[in-house]
N, C-alpha and C positions, 0 to 999 in steps of 0.2 A: 430939506431945510434941517438945521442941526437937531431939532426937537425930534424930527421923524427918524432921523439916523440913530439917535439913543433910543428911540422906542423899538425900532428894528433890532438893534444890537441886543437890547434886553430881552426880547422875544426869542431871538436865536439861542441866547445862553439859556434861557428857560426850558426851551424845548431840548437842547443839548443835555442839561442836567436831567430832564425827565427820562429822556432815552437811556442815559447811563444808568439812573436808578432802575428802571425796568430791566435792563440786560443784567445788572448785578442781582436783582431780585430773582431773575430766572435762573441764573447760576446758582445762587444760594439754595433755591427751593426745588431744583431739578431732582426728581427721584432717582434712586439708585438703579443702575441696570439691573434688569429682571434676571433672576438667577433660577436655572431648572436643569434638569438632565433629560435628554430624549433617550427613550428606551424602544426598540422596535426590532421586529424579526426582519432579517433580509430575505428577499424573495419569498415573502409571505403567501404569494399566490400559489406556491407549489408546495406548501406544507401538506403532509398526508392527511387524509380524512378517514381512509381505511387502512389498517395495517394487519400483517400476519404475525403470528408467534415465531421467534427465532431469527427474523429479518433486521437488519441494521438499517435505521433511518437517521440521516443526517439533518443538521438544521445549524443556523447561525444566527447571532443576535448582536446589535451594536448598542453601547452606551456612548452617547454625545455628550461631553461635559460643557454645559454652559452656566457653571456655577460661579463664574469670575474668579475662580482660583483652582489650584490643583486640588484634586479631591480623591481620597481614598473610597473606594466601593467595596463592601462587603456583599457579595452576590450569592443567592442560592437557586440552584437548579434542583426542582423536585419532580418527580414522575408519581402519580397517584393511580393506582389500578383500582377500578370498581366493577362489580358484578350487580346486575339490575336485580332488584328484588322483585322476584315474580310470585312471592308467596300470597300476595293480594290479588293477583291476576292470573296465577297459574291454573288454567282450566284443567279439569280431568276428562279425558275421552276414554270410555270403557269398551274394551273389545270383548264382547260377550259370545257365547257359544249357542247355537241353535242345532237340535238333533243330538241323537246319542250314538253316533257312527264311530268308528275308529279314529277318523279324521273329519270332524264334522265342519259345517259351515261356521265361521266366525265373522263377526260384523260390529260395527259401531253404530250406537244410536245416540243422538244428543240434541237438546234444545238449549244448551248452556249459551247464554248470550256473549259470554267471553270468548266463544268460538265462532260467533257469527261474523262472517266475511262480508263487509259490504263496500270496501274500497275497490276503485276501478283498478288500482296498480297494487299488486301484492306477489309474495313469493311463498311458495310452499316447499318444504323440503323434509325427507325423512329417510332413515336407513331400514332395511329389511334384510334378514337373514332366512332363506329357505332352508327349512329342516328336513321335511319329507313330504310325500304326496304329489299331487299333480303339478306343483310348482307354478301355480296361477295365483296373482293377487291383484285386486282393483282398488283404485281410489277414485272417489266421486266427490263432486260438490252437489249437495242436494239442496233445492230451493225449500222456502217455507210452505210450499204447496205439496211437498213430498216428492216432486219430480226431480229427475237428474237434470242438472245444468250441463254437466259433462262427465264423462267417466274414462279413466286410462286403464286399461285392462292389459297386464303383462303377463305373457305365457313364455316362461323360461324354458319349457320343453320344446316348443317349436321355434324358440328365438324370435318371436314376434311381439309388438306392442300395438294396441289399438286405441285410438282417440275417438271417442264416440260422443257426438253432439249434433244437435239439429237433425236427427234422424239419418245422419251421415256417419260412416265410418272410415277413418283414415288408418291404413296398415303400415307399420313401419318395422324394418328389420333391425334387430339389436344383436350385437356381437359378443356380449359379456357371457362367459361360460362358468363363472364362478357361483358361489351360493350366498355370497354377501355383496349387497347392492345399495346403492344411494339413488334416490330420485329426487329431482329439483324441478320445479315448476315456477316459471315467472310469467305472470298475466299482467298485460297492459290494456289499454282501451282499443289498441290495433292489433297487436301481436301477442302470441302466446308461445313460450319457448319452453320445450320439454327436454330434459337431460336425464338419461338413464345410464349410469355409470359414465363411461367416455362416449355415448352416442348422444348427439345433440340433434333435435328436430325443431324447426321453425314453421309455426303454424299462424293462421290468421285468427283473429277474434272478432267474428262477424257479429255476435250477439253478446248480450250482457253475461259474463262469467263471474257474477258476483251475486250478492243477497242469498246467501245460502250457508249451509253447515258442512263441515268435512265429514266424510264417511270411509272407512275401509271395509273391505269384504274379501275373504279368502274361502274358497269352496274346495274340499278335499285336499286341502293343503294346510300344513303346520308351518307358519313362518313367524319369527319374532320381530316386531315393528318397534322401533325405538328412534330416539332424537327428532321427534316430530316438531317442526318450528313453523309457525305463521309469521312471516316478516311483512308487517304492514307499512313498510318504508319508514314511516314515523316511529315505530317501536317494533322490536323483536320479541315475539312471544313464544316461550317454550311451552309445550303442552305436555302434561303428564299423561302418558298412554298407559292406562291400567288395564292389565291382562286379567279378564274377569274370570276366566276359568283356571287361572294358574293357582297351583297348590303351593301356598307359600308358608315357610317355616322361618323361625328364627331361633337361633341358639346363642345364648349368652356365653361368651368364652370365659375360661378360667385363666388366672395369673399365677405364676410361681415366684414373683417378685413384686417389689413396691411398684406403684403405678408411675408410668411414665408422665402422666398429667394429673396434676392434683386440681380438682375443681374448687375453687376458693369460694365463689358465690355465683349465684344466677340472679339477674335482675332483669327489670323490664324498663324500657325507654317509653315514656308516655308524653305526648304533646299533641295538640291539634290547633289548627288554624283558626283565626277568628270566624265567626259564624256567618259574616256577610260574605265571606269568600265562596268560590263555587264548590271547592272541596272541603268538606268539614271531615276531619279523620281523627281518629285516635290510634296511635301507631303503637301497638305492642309487639314487639319484637325480642325474643329472648336473647340476652347478652351474657355469655359465659365468660368469667374471668378465671383463666387456667394458669398454672405455673408447671414448668418442667422440672422434675425433681430427681430423676434418675436417668442413666444412661442406657439401659436396656431393659427389656421385659420380653417374656416368653407367655405366649397365648395358646392354650389348647382346649379342646372339647371331649366330653364323654360321649358325645353323641356322633354315630358313625353316619357317613354319607350313604344311605341306604338305596343307592342307584347302581346300575350297571354300566350307564353310558352318561357321563357328565363332564363338566368342565369347572374346575376350581380356578378361581380368579384372585389375584391380589393388585389392587390399583393403588398407587402409592407415590409420595414424593419423599426423596432422600436429601440429605445434606452430603457435601462432598467427601466427608469421611465415614458416612454411615454404612450399615450393612444390614440386609436382610436375609433371613433363612426361611425357606418353606419346606415342609416336610409333609410326606403322603405315604404312610407304611415304608416301604424300601426306597422311596424317592427322597433325596435330600438335596437341596437347591441352596447354594450360598451366592448371594449377589453382594459384591464389594464395590462400592461406589467410587472409592479411592483409585481403583484400578480399572474400573469398568470391566471387570472380569466376572463371569458366572461360573462357579465349580459344581459340576454334577458328577458324583462319584469321584474318579481319577481323572476327569475330562475338564478342561478349562476352555471357555470361551470369551473371546473379547468381544464385546457388544456395543452397540450404538445406543446412546441414553437419550432421554428426553427430559423436560421439566417434570413430568408425571409419567412414570413407568407402569407398564401392564404386563405382569408376569402371570402366564396361565398354564395349567396342566390339563390337558384334554385326554379323557379316558374313554376309549371305543374299544370294546372286545378285548379287555386285558392289555390293551396297547396304549402306552401314555406318549403323548406328543408334548413336548415342553417348548414354550414359545415366550419370547420377549419382545413386545411392541410390535406384533405380527410377524416376527422373524423366527422361523423355526430353527431350534437349537439342536434338539435330540430325540430320538425315539427309543423307548424302553419296553419291556414286556414284564407282566407280572400280574398277581391277582390283587386288584384294587377295590373290589367291592367291600362294602362296609368299612371303608377306610376312615380314619380320624386325623384331620390335618392338624398340623402344628405350625405356628408362625413366632418368629423371633424376631425382635428388631434391636439394633445396637446403634448408640448415638442418634437417638430419636429420629424415628421415620414417621411421617405423617401418614397414616392408612386412610385412605378415602373409601375403600370397599374391600371387603373379604367375603366371598360367597362362592356357592357351587350351584350351578344350573344344569338340569338335565338336557341332553342333546337333541332328544326327539320327542319330548313332551312338556308341557307348560309347568315346571316344577322348579322352584327356586328355594335355596337354603341360604339365608344371610346370617352370617356370623358376627355377633355385636361385640365390638370391643368396650369391655366394662368402664374404661376411663375415657371413652369418647361420647360426645353428645349424638344422640341418635334423633334426627329430626325428620318427620315424614308429613305428608299431607293427605288430606281426605276431602270428600266433597260435602256440601251441605244438603241434608236430605230430609224430604218431608215423608209423610206416610205414604202419599200417592206415588211418589218417586220410587220408594221401596217396592210397592205393589207392581209398578211398571217394569221394574227390573227384573221381576220374576216372570214376566210374560215374553213370549217370543214377538218377533216383529208382526204389526199388524193386528195383535190382539185388541178385540173391541168390547166395551162395556156399553150397552143400550145403544148400539149402532154408531157409537162414536169412538174414535181412536183414544186409547187410554194415555193420557199424557199427565204431566205434573202440573197440579193446579193450585199448589200451596194449600191444600186442604188442611183442616185443623189436625195436629198431631195428637190431640187429645181424644179423638174419636177412636172407637174400637180398643179401649185401653186394655181390656181383658182378652182380646181377641187373638187367637192362634193364626198367625199370617199365612200358614201353610194349608189351611182349611179350603177344600175345594180345587187345589192345585193338582196337575198331573204329576207324575213321578219326576219327569224332566225339570218341570218348573219348580217344584220343591227342591230338588237338588240345586238348581240355580239359585234359588233364594239362600238356601244354606250355605253354598259356597261364598255368597255375598256377605254374610253375617260372619263367617269364620275369616273373611279377610279384614272386615271394618270393626270387629267388636274389640271391646277394651279388655284384655286378660288381666289387667292390673287389679291388685288387691287394695292399694292406696294410690289415690290420684286426686288431682285438682283440675276442675273445669272452669274456665274464665271467658266470659263473653261480654262485649261491649256493644251498644248500639246507640245511634242518634235518632231521638224522636223529638223533632222541632216543636211540634204542636202539643206534645203530651196527650195524643188521643189514640195510640195505637196499643195493640196488645203483642206480648212476645211470649213464646211458649218453647221450652226445651223440655224434651223427654228422653228418658233412658229406658231401652227395651231389648229383650231378646225375641226370639221368633214366637214364643208362645204367649207371652203378655208383656205389658208395660211395667217396669219395676217402680219407676216414679216419673211424675210429670210436674214442671214448675211453670205457672203462667203468671205474667206480670200485666195487671190490667192499669194502664196509665189513666184512664178516665176515672176509675173508681179509687186508684192509688192503694191497690192491694196486690199482695202476692198470694196465690194459692198453690198448695202442694198436695198432689194425690200421690200415695204411696202404699205399698204392699207391707203390712205388718201382722205376723202370726195368720199369714194366708188370709187376711181381711183387708179389704180396700178401704183406707182411711183418708181424710181430707182435713187440711188445716189451712186457715186464712189468717193473714196478718196484714195491718194497715202500714204502709210504707210512706217515705218521702223520696220523690223522684226529681230528677233535673234532666236537663236537655240530653246529656250523656248519661246513659245508665250502665252501671257495672255490675254484672251478675258473678258471684263467685260461689262454686260448689267444692266442698272438701269432703271426700269419701275415705274413711279409714275403717278397715275390718266392719264393713257394712253399716258403720255409723255415718250418717249424712248430715253435714252442717252447711247451711245456706246463708249468703250474705247478699245484701244490695247496698251498692255504694258504702261499703265498709261496715254496714249496720247488720248484725247477726240476727236473722228471722226465724231460723228454724234448726233443731238439734233432735235427731231421732235415730234409734236403732231399727234397721230396715232388714227385711228377710234376706235381701241379696242386693248388692251393688256393683257386681262385676259381671263380665261376660256378655255386655249389652252393647248397643250402639247409641249414638247421640242423634236424636231427631230434632230439626229445627223448624219452627213456624213463626215468621216474622213479617208477613204482609208486606206493607209499604215502608217498613223500617229500614234504615240503612245500617246494616250490620257492620260494624267496623271491625271487630275481632272475635274469634272463636278459636279455642285451643284447649288441649288437655295435657297434663304433664303427670308423668309416673313419678311418685314421690320416692320410690326406691331404687331407681336408675336413672341415668341421663337420658331419658327418652320422652320427646315432646312431638305431639301431633297437632298440626296446625290445619284447621278447617278452612276451605277456600273462601276468602273474603268477598264482599261486594264488589263487583268488577268496575264500578266507577270511583273507586277510591284511589287517589294517587299513590304511587309507589316511589320510594326513594332508593337511588343507587346505595350499595353497601361497599364500603371501603374493603378491598383484599389486601393491598399491601402498599407501602409508600417508600420510595428511594429518594434520598436527598444528598446532594452534592454542594459543599460550601468552598468559596474561594474568595480571594481578593485581588484588587488591582488598583493602582493609582493612575489617574488620567489627568493630563495637564489640561489648563483652561483652553477652551475652544477646540480640544482635540477629542478624538474618538478611539474608541477599542472594539474590536469585533472579536467576538468569542465563537469558536467552532465547537459543536458538540454532536452527540448522537444518542440515540436510545434503542435499545434492544428489549423487546417484549418477551420474556422467557417463560412466563406462567399464564394460565388461562385467566381471561377476563372478558367482560362486555364492552366497556368504554374506559378510556384512560385520559389523563389531564397532563400535559407537560407544562410547567410554569416557571418562569424567570422572575425573581423577586429581588430588588435591590433596596428595599425597606422604604420608610416613609409612605406606606401603602401604595408603592409604585411597583406594579407588576404587568406582564404580559403573558398569555397562555394561549394554548391550542388545545383542542379535543379531537380525539381519535376513536374509531369503532373498530372491534376485532371482527375480521371477516370470517374467521373459522367457526 
């Protein structure tokens, strides 16, 4: 019907108009094409995880332009080198002496939890140089029950190594005939791999080779043990191996020119994570701001090397146009980095250099052997006893170590550069720890083994610690105090600790062998600080009320026997004491989390850091940063592939290689140094 046709026509037109409106609306409201840039590493699965110094590592990355127009990219390639901060984890392992023989037995004894090995998979490595004696050295893992889990005994006279475990002995032939060695031990749940120099031995791991403490022992052998590392797979832990019977001396060198480094200021970085996190920490690490202000400096000492057989070592890093001159009486060595030549007298040697160079003069029976990076250059003869070394640097040379060591006995002389910060570490000692150190292995008190029990450091305040000791034990304790005492006249002690519930006590004592010079006790419950001190040979006591917080900072300033004490920047004590030097610091802190403890000599750039609580998180320290900037224009929908490489030419622990194209867009990868 005509009416129906008109109706259908109207409906068709309405639908058509509606469809057109929808299409137009979609076209007009369609979002603009998404714009972004793809940034990725090519073949990312083969990027290195472990690297070596001096080796070239290639990589490439791609920028894919999807910005809908040609785009100019300013990209940055950076390499950051870090060293792990072991100052809060670095445990001390002391190599003590038992007996008074010419070459006595030496051993390590520890119950430091930072050294406790509980992982099923771990690596142990260390170097050792045999000096004299029977040339026998042993390494053990001792369980908490005192029994050996296993022992590796190495006899370099018979060229045999013994792996002793489960009442069984495995005998292995070794081929190395030198006096300098390296041992590496890789322990897993199933296999144990032992490497002594170039000899590799594969053993089974039938029982649990974990849950224990490391121990060294040498009998009738003098060996220098160093570079001891526990690699827990998740973290590599360098251990300070302290030679307890070493006669250690320090001489401050004199300069006849302006300093090569001007210390502008020393400050501390302080921050801590929110308390609800697992690790609460206060991070106090000295940061020295320095400025190079001259091109050369000469260092010398008025103290002679009073040894007949010794090795002088200069360990340093040079610029491309630097020079270093080392002199020892009639020995004059000139090392020119521009030409890689060493001149000794009228002889010139072309040498192979590294990022850090090791120049030594070894004196034995009036014979001098000169070596660079373990390469022998020249032998000379002369009288070098009572020699006084001279070191000259030109165009700034970074001196890491300048020292002299006896070749046949544990004597070390460290020469301190006056414009270089000297940073050292010490253990956290309680009074019982010190008493334990003075006793040989197995010493018993009331039929129980004498161990550290965190006994109060305030006990026996006037006691002479040598009372009742044998001459050998007395000498051992005297040597310990000589190593650890503070010889400084003016110094600052700082300690920070976390006491969440404000219910613990913290005690810091300063004493010599004969008596305690002063003791500071903070009582959190009573909110008091008590100071016991010696004044006019009389023991006095002073108590003050204080305000405490969750984190408490104790600061002690000693200047010419005047002692000033502050708690959280509030001064609470000022007195002139009989003596405030030549003592050691004793800590007693119970269940408190000790965050920081260190002492600084106010008259030199010397800082001693006391080992912190082992459960405090450590952060990596930036060693160096290398940055490369460039730009490129990429057409829309096009890509650009950049090829690059990196060479790690200086020591580090971990490194980060990062590509940054701005707008918070970056990619990176991390590597670890296997050396």
